[in-house]
DODRENVEX-979065 format. One record per residue: x, y, z of N, C-alpha, C in turn; residue number from 1; residue in three letters. Coordinates in steps of 0.2 Angstrom, whole numbers, plus 5000, padded with zeros to 4 digits. Example, Ala and Ser with C-alpha at 12.3 -4.5 7.8 and 13.67 -1.06 7.14 Angstrom:
<rs>
npx  npy  npz  capx  capy  capz  cpx  cpy  cpz  lose  vexdren
5066  4972  5039  5062  4978  5039  5066  4984  5039  1  Ala
5064  4989  5035  5068  4995  5036  5064  5000  5039  2  Ser
</rs>
This chain:
<rs>
npx  npy  npz  capx  capy  capz  cpx  cpy  cpz  lose  vexdren
5004  4994  5000  5000  5000  5000  5004  5006  5000  1  Met
5002  5011  4997  5005  5018  4996  5001  5023  5000  2  Ile
5005  5026  5005  5002  5032  5009  5004  5038  5006  3  Gln
4999  5043  5005  5001  5049  5002  5000  5054  5008  4  Ile
5005  5058  5009  5005  5063  5014  5006  5070  5011  5  Gln
5001  5075  5012  5002  5082  5009  5002  5086  5015  6  Ala
5007  5090  5016  5008  5095  5021  5010  5102  5019  7  Lys
5006  5107  5020  5007  5114  5018  5013  5116  5023  8  Leu
5018  5120  5020  5023  5122  5024  5021  5127  5029  9  Val
5016  5131  5028  5014  5136  5033  5006  5135  5034  10  Arg
5003  5140  5038  4996  5139  5039  4992  5140  5032  11  Glu
4987  5136  5032  4983  5136  5025  4979  5142  5024  12  Pro
4981  5148  5026  4978  5154  5024  4982  5158  5020  13  Val
4980  5160  5014  4984  5163  5009  4981  5170  5007  14  Tyr
4985  5175  5005  4983  5181  5002  4983  5180  4994  15  Ile
4978  5182  4991  4978  5181  4984  4984  5185  4981  16  Ala
4988  5181  4977  4995  5183  4975  5001  5180  4979  17  Gly
4999  5176  4984  5004  5173  4988  5006  5167  4985  18  Asp
5012  5164  4988  5015  5158  4985  5013  5152  4990  19  Met
5010  5147  4987  5009  5140  4990  5014  5136  4990  20  Ile
5016  5133  4995  5021  5127  4995  5019  5121  4999  21  Glu
5019  5116  4996  5016  5110  4999  5021  5104  4998  22  Cys
5022  5100  5003  5027  5094  5003  5023  5088  5002  23  Ile
5023  5085  4997  5019  5079  4995  5024  5072  4996  24  Ile
5022  5068  5000  5026  5062  5002  5023  5056  5000  25  Thr
5026  5051  4997  5024  5045  4995  5028  5039  4999  26  Phe
5024  5035  5002  5028  5030  5006  5024  5023  5005  27  Lys
5028  5018  5004  5026  5011  5004  5025  5009  5011  28  Asn
5019  5008  5014  5018  5006  5021  5017  4999  5021  29  Ile
5018  4995  5016  5018  4988  5016  5023  4985  5021  30  Ser
5022  4980  5024  5027  4976  5028  5031  4972  5024  31  Gln
5038  4971  5026  5042  4967  5022  5040  4960  5022  32  Pro
5036  4957  5027  5034  4951  5027  5028  4950  5023  33  Cys
5024  4955  5021  5019  4954  5017  5021  4954  5009  34  Glu
5026  4958  5008  5028  4958  5000  5035  4961  5000  35  Ser
5038  4958  4995  5045  4960  4994  5046  4964  4987  36  Thr
5040  4964  4984  5041  4967  4977  5039  4975  4978  37  Ser
5041  4979  4974  5040  4986  4974  5033  4988  4972  38  Pro
5030  4993  4975  5024  4996  4972  5026  5001  4967  39  Glu
5022  5002  4962  5024  5006  4956  5018  5011  4955  40  Val
5021  5017  4955  5016  5023  4954  5017  5025  4947  41  Leu
5012  5025  4943  5013  5027  4936  5014  5034  4935  42  Ala
5010  5038  4939  5011  5046  4938  5008  5049  4944  43  Trp
5010  5055  4945  5006  5059  4950  5007  5066  4948  44  Ala
5002  5070  4949  5002  5077  4948  4998  5081  4953  45  Ser
4999  5088  4953  4996  5092  4957  4994  5099  4953  46  Ala
4988  5101  4956  4985  5107  4952  4981  5111  4957  47  Gln
4980  5117  4955  4976  5122  4959  4970  5124  4956  48  Leu
4964  5123  4959  4958  5125  4957  4954  5130  4961  49  His
4950  5135  4958  4945  5139  4962  4939  5138  4959  50  Cys
4934  5136  4963  4927  5134  4961  4922  5140  4963  51  Tyr
4917  5140  4960  4911  5145  4961  4905  5141  4961  52  Cys
4901  5141  4966  4894  5138  4965  4889  5143  4967  53  Ser
4883  5143  4964  4878  5148  4965  4871  5145  4966  54  Ile
4867  5149  4969  4860  5147  4969  4857  5150  4963  55  Asp
4856  5146  4958  4853  5148  4951  4846  5151  4952  56  Glu
4842  5149  4957  4836  5152  4958  4836  5160  4960  57  Gly
4842  5162  4962  4843  5169  4964  4848  5173  4960  58  Lys
4853  5169  4958  4859  5172  4955  4859  5169  4948  59  Val
4859  5173  4942  4860  5171  4936  4867  5168  4934  60  Pro
4867  5163  4930  4874  5160  4928  4877  5166  4924  61  Met
4884  5167  4926  4887  5172  4922  4888  5170  4915  62  Pro
4887  5175  4910  4887  5174  4903  4893  5172  4900  63  Ala
4899  5173  4904  4905  5172  4901  4908  5165  4903  64  Asn
4904  5161  4907  4906  5154  4909  4905  5149  4903  65  Val
4911  5146  4901  4911  5141  4895  4909  5134  4898  66  Arg
4907  5130  4893  4904  5124  4895  4910  5119  4898  67  Cys
4916  5121  4896  4922  5117  4899  4923  5119  4906  68  Asp
4920  5124  4908  4921  5127  4915  4917  5123  4920  69  Gln
4911  5121  4917  4906  5117  4922  4909  5111  4924  70  Leu
4907  5109  4931  4910  5103  4934  4904  5099  4935  71  Val
4905  5092  4935  4900  5087  4936  4902  5083  4942  72  Ser
4897  5081  4946  4898  5076  4952  4898  5069  4950  73  Gly
4897  5067  4944  4897  5060  4942  4904  5057  4942  74  Asn
4904  5051  4943  4910  5047  4943  4912  5046  4936  75  Lys
4919  5046  4935  4922  5045  4928  4927  5040  4929  76  Glu
4928  5036  4924  4933  5031  4923  4940  5034  4922  77  Thr
4940  5039  4919  4946  5043  4918  4948  5048  4924  78  Ser
4954  5050  4924  4955  5055  4929  4952  5062  4928  79  Phe
4948  5064  4933  4944  5071  4932  4946  5075  4938  80  Val
4950  5080  4938  4952  5083  4944  4946  5087  4948  81  Pro
4940  5088  4944  4935  5092  4946  4929  5087  4949  82  Asn
4931  5081  4949  4926  5076  4952  4923  5077  4959  83  Gln
4917  5077  4959  4913  5078  4966  4912  5086  4967  84  Gly
4914  5090  4963  4913  5097  4965  4907  5100  4962  85  Glu
4905  5106  4963  4899  5109  4961  4900  5116  4958  86  Lys
4896  5118  4953  4897  5124  4950  4901  5124  4944  87  Gly
4906  5129  4944  4910  5130  4938  4917  5132  4941  88  Phe
4922  5131  4936  4929  5133  4938  4930  5140  4936  89  Val
4933  5144  4941  4935  5151  4940  4942  5151  4937  90  Ile
4946  5147  4941  4953  5147  4939  4956  5140  4940  91  Tyr
4960  5138  4935  4963  5131  4935  4971  5132  4933  92  Ser
4975  5130  4937  4982  5131  4935  4984  5125  4931  93  Ser
4990  5126  4928  4993  5121  4924  4995  5115  4928  94  Gln
4993  5109  4927  4995  5103  4931  5003  5102  4931  95  Pro
5005  5101  4937  5012  5100  4939  5014  5093  4940  96  Ser
5018  5090  4935  5019  5083  4936  5024  5082  4941  97  Ile
5022  5078  4946  5027  5076  4952  5032  5070  4950  98  Leu
5029  5065  4947  5033  5059  4946  5030  5055  4940  99  Leu
5034  5051  4938  5032  5046  4933  5036  5039  4934  100  Cys
5032  5034  4934  5036  5027  4935  5040  5027  4941  101  Asp
5037  5028  4947  5041  5028  4953  5040  5021  4957  102  Leu
5046  5018  4958  5046  5011  4961  5047  5012  4969  103  His
5043  5009  4973  5044  5010  4980  5044  5003  4984  104  Leu
5050  5001  4987  5050  4995  4990  5047  4996  4997  105  Leu
5044  4991  5001  5042  4992  5007  5046  4996  5012  106  Pro
5043  5002  5015  5047  5006  5019  5050  5012  5015  107  Gly
5050  5012  5009  5053  5017  5005  5049  5024  5005  108  Asp
5052  5029  5005  5049  5036  5005  5052  5040  5000  109  Val
5047  5044  4997  5049  5049  4992  5045  5055  4992  110  Lys
5049  5061  4993  5045  5067  4994  5046  5072  4988  111  Ala
5041  5076  4987  5041  5081  4981  5038  5087  4984  112  Phe
5041  5093  4981  5038  5100  4983  5034  5102  4978  113  Val
5028  5104  4979  5024  5107  4974  5023  5115  4976  114  Tyr
5024  5119  4972  5024  5126  4973  5019  5129  4967  115  Thr
5015  5134  4969  5010  5137  4965  5009  5144  4968  116  Glu
5009  5149  4963  5007  5156  4965  5000  5158  4964  117  Arg
4996  5160  4969  4989  5162  4968  4989  5168  4964  118  Leu
4984  5168  4959  4983  5174  4955  4981  5180  4960  119  Pro
4982  5186  4958  4980  5192  4962  4972  5193  4961  120  Gln
4969  5190  4956  4962  5192  4955  4958  5187  4958  121  Phe
4960  5182  4961  4956  5177  4964  4951  5180  4969  122  Leu
4945  5177  4969  4940  5180  4975  4942  5176  4981  123  Pro
4940  5179  4987  4941  5176  4993  4937  5170  4994  124  Pro
4939  5166  4999  4935  5160  5001  4929  5163  5004  125  Ser
4923  5160  5002  4917  5163  5004  4911  5157  5004  126  Phe
4908  5156  5010  4902  5151  5010  4896  5155  5011  127  Asn
4893  5158  5006  4887  5163  5007  4881  5159  5006  128  Gly
4875  5163  5006  4869  5160  5005  4867  5159  4998  129  Gln
4870  5163  4994  4868  5163  4987  4874  5161  4982  130  Met
4880  5163  4985  4887  5162  4981  4892  5159  4986  131  Val
4896  5154  4983  4901  5151  4987  4907  5150  4983  132  Arg
4913  5152  4986  4919  5152  4982  4924  5147  4987  133  Tyr
4927  5142  4984  4932  5138  4987  4938  5137  4983  134  Asn
4943  5135  4986  4950  5134  4983  4953  5128  4985  135  His
4956  5124  4981  4958  5117  4983  4964  5116  4978  136  Lys
4969  5112  4982  4974  5109  4978  4972  5102  4976  137  Ile
4972  5100  4970  4970  5093  4968  4976  5089  4966  138  Ser
4977  5083  4970  4983  5079  4969  4980  5072  4966  139  Ile
4982  5071  4960  4980  5065  4957  4986  5060  4956  140  Gly
4984  5054  4957  4990  5049  4956  4986  5042  4954  141  Thr
4991  5038  4951  4988  5031  4949  4994  5026  4950  142  Gln
4992  5020  4953  4996  5015  4953  4996  5011  4947  143  Lys
5001  5007  4945  5001  5003  4939  4995  4998  4939  144  Met
4991  4998  4934  4986  4993  4933  4980  4994  4938  145  Asn
4979  5000  4940  4974  5002  4945  4971  5009  4943  146  Ala
4964  5010  4946  4961  5016  4944  4965  5022  4947  147  Pro
4964  5028  4944  4967  5034  4947  4963  5036  4953  148  Ser
4967  5040  4957  4964  5042  4964  4965  5050  4964  149  Lys
4961  5053  4968  4961  5060  4969  4961  5062  4976  150  Leu
4965  5067  4978  4966  5069  4985  4965  5077  4984  151  Met
4961  5080  4989  4959  5087  4989  4962  5090  4995  152  Lys
4965  5096  4994  4968  5100  5000  4965  5106  5000  153  Ile
4960  5108  5005  4957  5114  5005  4961  5120  5007  154  Pro
4960  5126  5004  4964  5132  5006  4959  5137  5008  155  Leu
4961  5142  5012  4957  5148  5013  4961  5154  5010  156  Lys
4958  5157  5006  4961  5163  5002  4957  5169  5005  157  Val
4961  5174  5006  4959  5181  5008  4961  5186  5003  158  Ile
4956  5191  5002  4958  5196  4998  4957  5203  5002  159  Gln
4962  5207  5001  4962  5214  5005  4961  5219  5000  160  Ile
4955  5223  5001  4953  5228  4997  4958  5234  4997  161  Asn
4959  5236  4991  4964  5242  4989  4971  5241  4991  162  Asp
4973  5235  4992  4980  5233  4994  4984  5234  4987  163  Phe
4989  5237  4987  4994  5238  4982  4999  5233  4982  164  Val
4999  5228  4977  5004  5223  4978  5011  5225  4976  165  Tyr
5016  5223  4980  5023  5225  4978  5025  5222  4972  166  Pro
5030  5225  4968  5032  5222  4962  5037  5217  4964  167  Glu
5037  5211  4961  5042  5206  4962  5048  5207  4957  168  Arg
5054  5206  4960  5060  5207  4956  5062  5200  4954  169  Asp
5063  5199  4947  5064  5193  4945  5072  5191  4946  170  Asn
5076  5195  4947  5083  5194  4948  5084  5191  4955  171  Gln
5089  5186  4956  5090  5183  4962  5094  5188  4966  172  Asp
5091  5190  4972  5094  5195  4976  5100  5192  4980  173  Glu
5099  5185  4981  5105  5182  4985  5111  5182  4981  174  Asn
5112  5184  4975  5118  5185  4972  5122  5191  4974  175  Leu
5118  5195  4977  5122  5201  4980  5120  5202  4987  176  Asn
5126  5200  4991  5125  5200  4999  5124  5206  5002  177  Pro
5125  5212  4998  5124  5219  5001  5117  5221  5000  178  Phe
5113  5218  4997  5106  5220  4996  5102  5217  5002  179  Leu
5098  5221  5005  5094  5219  5011  5088  5215  5007  180  Ala
5086  5209  5010  5080  5206  5007  5074  5210  5007  181  Pro
5070  5209  5002  5064  5213  5002  5058  5209  5006  182  Lys
5054  5213  5009  5049  5210  5013  5044  5206  5009  183  Pro
5042  5200  5012  5037  5196  5008  5030  5199  5007  184  Ser
5027  5196  5003  5020  5199  5001  5016  5198  5008  185  Leu
5016  5193  5012  5012  5193  5018  5014  5198  5023  186  Val
5021  5200  5023  5023  5205  5028  5020  5212  5026  187  Asp
5020  5213  5019  5018  5219  5017  5010  5220  5018  188  Cys
5007  5214  5016  4999  5214  5017  4997  5215  5025  189  Ala
5001  5212  5029  4999  5212  5036  5001  5219  5039  190  Met
5006  5222  5036  5008  5229  5038  5003  5234  5036  191  Glu
5000  5233  5030  4995  5237  5027  4988  5236  5031  192  Tyr
4987  5230  5033  4981  5229  5038  4981  5233  5044  193  Leu
4987  5232  5047  4989  5235  5054  4988  5243  5054  194  Glu
4990  5245  5048  4990  5253  5047  4983  5255  5046  195  Asp
4979  5251  5042  4972  5253  5040  4967  5252  5046  196  Leu
4968  5247  5050  4963  5246  5055  4966  5249  5062  197  Thr
4971  5253  5062  4973  5256  5068  4969  5261  5070  198  Ala
4967  5262  5077  4963  5268  5079  4966  5275  5077  199  Pro
4963  5279  5074  4966  5286  5072  4962  5291  5076  200  Arg
4956  5293  5074  4952  5297  5078  4945  5295  5078  201  Gln
4941  5296  5083  4934  5293  5084  4930  5297  5079  202  Pro
4924  5293  5077  4919  5297  5073  4913  5297  5077  203  Ser
4910  5303  5076  4904  5305  5080  4898  5306  5076  204  Tyr
4892  5303  5078  4886  5303  5074  4880  5306  5079  205  Phe
4877  5311  5077  4871  5314  5080  4865  5310  5078  206  Asn
4861  5307  5082  4856  5303  5080  4849  5307  5082  207  Ile
4845  5308  5077  4839  5312  5078  4833  5309  5075  208  Thr
4828  5310  5077  4821  5308  5074  4817  5314  5073  209  Gln
4817  5317  5067  4813  5323  5066  4817  5329  5070  210  Gly
4813  5332  5074  4816  5338  5078  4819  5336  5084  211  Glu
4818  5329  5086  4820  5327  5092  4827  5324  5092  212  His
4831  5326  5097  4838  5323  5098  4838  5317  5102  213  Tyr
4840  5312  5099  4840  5305  5103  4847  5304  5107  214  Val
4852  5304  5103  4859  5302  5106  4864  5304  5102  215  Ala
4870  5304  5105  4876  5305  5101  4880  5298  5102  216  Arg
4882  5295  5096  4885  5289  5096  4893  5290  5093  217  Phe
4897  5287  5097  4904  5288  5095  4907  5281  5094  218  Cys
4910  5280  5088  4913  5274  5086  4921  5276  5086  219  Leu
4925  5271  5089  4932  5273  5090  4936  5272  5084  220  Leu
4933  5268  5079  4936  5268  5072  4931  5265  5068  221  Lys
4933  5265  5061  4928  5263  5056  4930  5257  5052  222  Ser
4937  5255  5053  4939  5249  5049  4941  5244  5054  223  Asn
4938  5238  5054  4939  5233  5058  4942  5226  5055  224  Phe
4945  5222  5059  4947  5216  5056  4943  5210  5059  225  Arg
4942  5205  5056  4938  5199  5058  4942  5197  5065  226  Leu
4938  5195  5070  4940  5193  5076  4941  5199  5081  227  Gly
4940  5205  5079  4941  5211  5084  4934  5212  5087  228  Glu
4934  5217  5091  4927  5220  5094  4926  5226  5092  229  Asp
4920  5228  5090  4917  5234  5088  4915  5238  5094  230  Ile
4918  5243  5096  4917  5246  5103  4914  5253  5101  231  Val
4909  5255  5104  4906  5262  5103  4903  5264  5110  232  Gly
4901  5271  5110  4898  5274  5116  4892  5278  5114  233  Thr
4888  5278  5119  4882  5282  5118  4882  5288  5123  234  Phe
4879  5294  5121  4879  5299  5125  4871  5302  5125  235  Asp
4867  5301  5130  4860  5303  5130  4859  5309  5134  236  Phe
4865  5312  5137  4864  5318  5141  4860  5324  5138  237  Ser
4860  5325  5132  4857  5331  5128  4851  5328  5125  238  Lys
4848  5322  5126  4842  5320  5122  4836  5324  5124  239  Ala
4832  5325  5119  4826  5329  5120  4820  5324  5120  240  Thr
4821  5318  5119  4816  5313  5120  4819  5307  5123  241  Val
4816  5304  5128  4819  5299  5132  4819  5293  5128  242  Pro
4825  5289  5129  4826  5283  5125  4826  5278  5131  243  Cys
4821  5273  5130  4820  5268  5135  4825  5262  5134  244  Val
4826  5260  5128  4831  5255  5127  4834  5255  5120  245  Gln
4839  5252  5119  4842  5252  5112  4845  5245  5111  246  Tyr
4846  5243  5104  4849  5237  5102  4854  5238  5096  247  Ser
4859  5235  5096  4864  5236  5090  4865  5229  5088  248  Val
4864  5227  5081  4866  5221  5078  4871  5221  5073  249  Thr
4876  5217  5073  4881  5217  5068  4878  5212  5062  250  Leu
4877  5215  5056  4874  5211  5050  4879  5211  5044  251  Gln
4879  5206  5041  4882  5206  5034  4877  5206  5029  252  Ser
4878  5209  5023  4873  5210  5018  4877  5207  5011  253  Met
4874  5201  5009  4876  5198  5003  4871  5200  4997  254  Glu
4874  5204  4992  4869  5206  4987  4872  5205  4980  255  Lys
4868  5202  4976  4870  5201  4969  4872  5207  4965  256  Thr
4876  5206  4960  4878  5212  4956  4873  5216  4953  257  Ser
4867  5212  4951  4862  5216  4948  4857  5219  4953  258  Asn
4858  5218  4959  4854  5221  4965  4848  5218  4966  259  Gly
4846  5213  4963  4839  5210  4963  4838  5206  4969  260  Lys
4844  5203  4972  4843  5198  4978  4848  5200  4983  261  Cys
4845  5200  4989  4850  5202  4995  4848  5197  5001  262  Thr
4854  5195  5004  4853  5190  5009  4857  5193  5015  263  Ser
4853  5193  5021  4856  5196  5027  4857  5191  5032  264  Met
4863  5191  5036  4865  5187  5042  4866  5192  5048  265  Leu
4864  5190  5053  4865  5193  5060  4870  5189  5064  266  Ser
4875  5192  5066  4881  5189  5070  4881  5190  5077  267  Tyr
4878  5195  5080  4879  5197  5087  4874  5203  5088  268  Gly
4872  5203  5094  4868  5209  5096  4869  5211  5103  269  Lys
4869  5218  5104  4870  5221  5110  4864  5225  5112  270  Ala
4861  5224  5118  4855  5226  5120  4855  5229  5127  271  His
4852  5235  5128  4852  5238  5135  4846  5242  5136  272  Glu
4844  5242  5142  4839  5247  5145  4842  5253  5147  273  Val
4841  5259  5144  4845  5265  5145  4841  5270  5148  274  Cys
4835  5269  5150  4831  5275  5153  4835  5278  5159  275  Leu
4836  5285  5158  4839  5289  5163  4847  5288  5163  276  Tyr
4849  5284  5159  4857  5284  5158  4859  5290  5154  277  Leu
4865  5293  5156  4868  5298  5153  4873  5296  5148  278  Lys
4877  5291  5150  4882  5288  5145  4882  5280  5146  279  Gln
4883  5277  5141  4884  5270  5141  4888  5268  5135  280  Thr
4890  5261  5134  4894  5259  5129  4892  5252  5127  281  His
4894  5250  5121  4892  5243  5118  4899  5240  5115  282  Met
4899  5234  5115  4904  5230  5112  4902  5224  5108  283  Ala
4903  5223  5102  4901  5218  5098  4907  5214  5095  284  Leu
4908  5208  5096  4913  5204  5093  4912  5202  5086  285  Pro
4917  5203  5082  4916  5201  5075  4919  5194  5074  286  Ile
4915  5189  5072  4917  5182  5071  4923  5181  5067  287  Pro
4928  5177  5068  4934  5176  5064  4932  5172  5058  288  Val
4927  5168  5059  4925  5163  5054  4921  5166  5048  289  His
4919  5172  5049  4915  5176  5044  4920  5178  5038  290  Ala
4917  5181  5033  4920  5184  5027  4921  5191  5028  291  Ala
4927  5194  5026  4928  5201  5025  4924  5204  5020  292  Ala
4923  5211  5020  4920  5214  5014  4924  5213  5008  293  Ser
4920  5211  5002  4923  5210  4996  4918  5211  4990  294  Phe
4920  5212  4984  4916  5212  4978  4918  5209  4972  295  Gln
4914  5205  4969  4916  5202  4963  4911  5204  4957  296  Thr
4912  5201  4951  4907  5202  4946  4900  5199  4947  297  Asp
4900  5195  4953  4894  5191  4954  4890  5193  4960  298  Ile
4894  5195  4966  4891  5196  4972  4895  5201  4976  299  Val
4892  5205  4980  4896  5210  4985  4894  5208  4992  300  Glu
4899  5208  4996  4897  5207  5003  4899  5214  5007  301  Leu
4895  5216  5011  4896  5222  5015  4893  5221  5022  302  Ser
4895  5225  5027  4894  5225  5034  4891  5231  5036  303  Trp
4886  5231  5041  4883  5237  5044  4882  5235  5052  304  Arg
4881  5241  5055  4878  5240  5062  4870  5243  5061  305  Leu
4866  5238  5064  4859  5240  5063  4856  5242  5070  306  His
4854  5248  5071  4852  5251  5077  4845  5251  5078  307  Phe
4842  5250  5084  4835  5251  5085  4834  5254  5092  308  Glu
4831  5260  5092  4830  5264  5098  4823  5264  5099  309  Phe
4821  5263  5105  4814  5263  5108  4813  5269  5112  310  Val
4809  5274  5110  4808  5280  5113  4801  5281  5116  311  Met
4800  5285  5120  4794  5287  5123  4792  5294  5123  312  Thr
4786  5296  5121  4785  5303  5122  4782  5305  5129  313  Pro
4782  5301  5133  4780  5302  5140  4785  5307  5143  314  Asn
4782  5311  5148  4787  5315  5152  4791  5312  5157  315  Asp
4796  5309  5154  4801  5305  5159  4808  5308  5158  316  Leu
4809  5314  5157  4815  5317  5155  4819  5318  5162  317  Lys
4816  5319  5167  4820  5320  5174  4819  5314  5178  318  Ala
4824  5312  5182  4824  5307  5187  4819  5308  5192  319  Leu
4816  5303  5194  4811  5304  5200  4815  5307  5206  320  Pro
4812  5311  5210  4816  5314  5216  4819  5309  5221  321  Pro
4816  5304  5222  4819  5299  5226  4825  5296  5224  322  Glu
4826  5296  5217  4832  5293  5214  4838  5298  5214  323  Leu
4836  5305  5214  4841  5310  5214  4845  5311  5220  324  Gln
4842  5308  5225  4845  5309  5232  4851  5304  5233  325  Glu
4852  5299  5228  4858  5294  5229  4857  5290  5235  326  His
4851  5288  5237  4850  5284  5242  4847  5277  5240  327  Thr
4847  5272  5244  4845  5266  5242  4837  5266  5242  328  Ser
4834  5265  5237  4826  5265  5237  4824  5261  5231  329  Thr
4817  5260  5231  4814  5256  5226  4810  5261  5222  330  Asp
4810  5260  5215  4806  5265  5211  4803  5260  5206  331  Trp
4796  5261  5205  4792  5257  5200  4791  5261  5194  332  Met
4794  5259  5189  4792  5263  5182  4785  5263  5181  333  Pro
4782  5267  5176  4775  5267  5174  4774  5260  5171  334  Pro
4768  5258  5173  4766  5251  5170  4765  5251  5162  335  Lys
4763  5257  5160  4762  5257  5152  4766  5264  5150  336  Glu
4769  5263  5144  4772  5268  5141  4770  5268  5133  337  Leu
4769  5274  5131  4768  5275  5124  4775  5275  5120  338  Asp
4777  5271  5116  4783  5270  5113  4783  5270  5105  339  Val
4789  5272  5103  4790  5271  5095  4797  5269  5094  340  Asn
4798  5266  5089  4805  5263  5087  4808  5267  5081  341  Thr
4814  5268  5082  4818  5271  5076  4823  5267  5074  342  Met
4824  5266  5068  4829  5261  5065  4835  5265  5061  343  Val
4841  5264  5062  4846  5267  5059  4852  5262  5057  344  Trp
4855  5263  5051  4860  5258  5049  4866  5262  5048  345  Asn
4872  5259  5050  4878  5262  5050  4883  5257  5046  346  Leu
4885  5259  5040  4890  5254  5037  4897  5254  5040  347  Pro
4900  5248  5041  4907  5248  5043  4911  5243  5038  348  Val
4917  5244  5039  4922  5241  5034  4925  5235  5038  349  Asn
4925  5229  5036  4927  5223  5039  4933  5220  5034  350  Ile
4939  5220  5037  4945  5217  5033  4947  5210  5036  351  Phe
4951  5206  5032  4953  5200  5035  4957  5201  5041  352  Pro
4958  5195  5045  4963  5195  5051  4970  5194  5048  353  Pro
4975  5194  5053  4981  5191  5051  4980  5184  5049  354  His
4984  5181  5044  4983  5175  5042  4985  5169  5047  355  Ser
4990  5171  5051  4991  5166  5057  4985  5166  5062  356  Ala
4982  5171  5063  4977  5172  5068  4971  5168  5065  357  His
4970  5169  5059  4964  5166  5056  4965  5158  5056  358  Ala
4971  5156  5055  4972  5148  5055  4971  5145  5062  359  Ala
4973  5149  5067  4972  5147  5074  4964  5147  5076  360  Val
4961  5153  5074  4954  5154  5076  4950  5149  5072  361  Gly
4951  5147  5066  4947  5142  5062  4949  5135  5063  362  Leu
4955  5134  5067  4957  5127  5068  4958  5123  5061  363  Asn
4962  5127  5057  4962  5124  5050  4968  5119  5050  364  Leu
4967  5114  5046  4972  5108  5045  4977  5109  5040  365  Gln
4983  5107  5041  4989  5108  5037  4991  5102  5034  366  Arg
4989  5096  5037  4992  5090  5035  4986  5085  5033  367  Glu
4987  5081  5027  4982  5077  5025  4985  5070  5023  368  Phe
4981  5065  5023  4983  5058  5022  4978  5055  5017  369  Phe
4981  5050  5013  4977  5046  5009  4981  5039  5008  370  Lys
4977  5034  5008  4980  5027  5006  4978  5025  5000  371  Val
4982  5022  4995  4981  5019  4989  4980  5012  4990  372  Leu
</rs>
């Protein structure tokens, strides 16, 4: 028997344009007492694929998709790298031949290194309600006089909006020891993210309903990374209408490029009864497993904070006298209040996390095995 081990050199989170490096090892795990003849691998290859699957009831099939890009889940007798996938192929790299006619005696091991650079135009990995993007390394191999086998290595690809990719120098800098090594693509991208999402100056928003002043909301920053907390403060000290309670919900909006279909997901909610409060704050965690804001020719994903304020026109602007004395007392609010609700949406920018943090937070696998 032949055991295939595929191990990614680093965490399986890559920026579009980054270099993938995978060590693929073939080992004859047969015991010498079972067989003394070698196992023969006729060939083995590796290839990178990016797939897109859509809900055709909501999203029209792109007009530029060719018939040869469509994939089928049917089993084939010949080697089909797209076997078992759904949708259509967005990108397919040229197959890299790893070996031909490899003989392995029991206990023999042979390792190969597969490298591939991700194109910069690749969409990020996304598991949406209407559109899904996924990226995989397809490793195909065949033993002599046996059917071909397929092994899939899933990858998570992130895309950083407005990131300017550094130019790659084709010359070997190692030939000149006096040249400092250029920072890697990952280093440049992470430095850009750190600078983009660093707190600079808070943003203030005056929330009003008609002629009534409800509150002042302060957002410490407007660019966030997955896995961070969105922190904001409310100031009700100058309100002209009492706010009984508020809620803030973090929502993602998946919208088709033609604008005809929209799907919304809520990820967290902050709620507080704020009657008679002058200041308070809210914190909403951004899940690391979600997708950052992005846009393709099929779908756009954006994020927002959805606010709901419950106000009352009743004369409750001043604290009851027994509460103003700062003594321990019981106060019963009115049994009934006339209330009305105001809704407000605030767009926020969500960017990917550090690739290492994403790998840890998602508990992604780097090593895969298959036995032929």
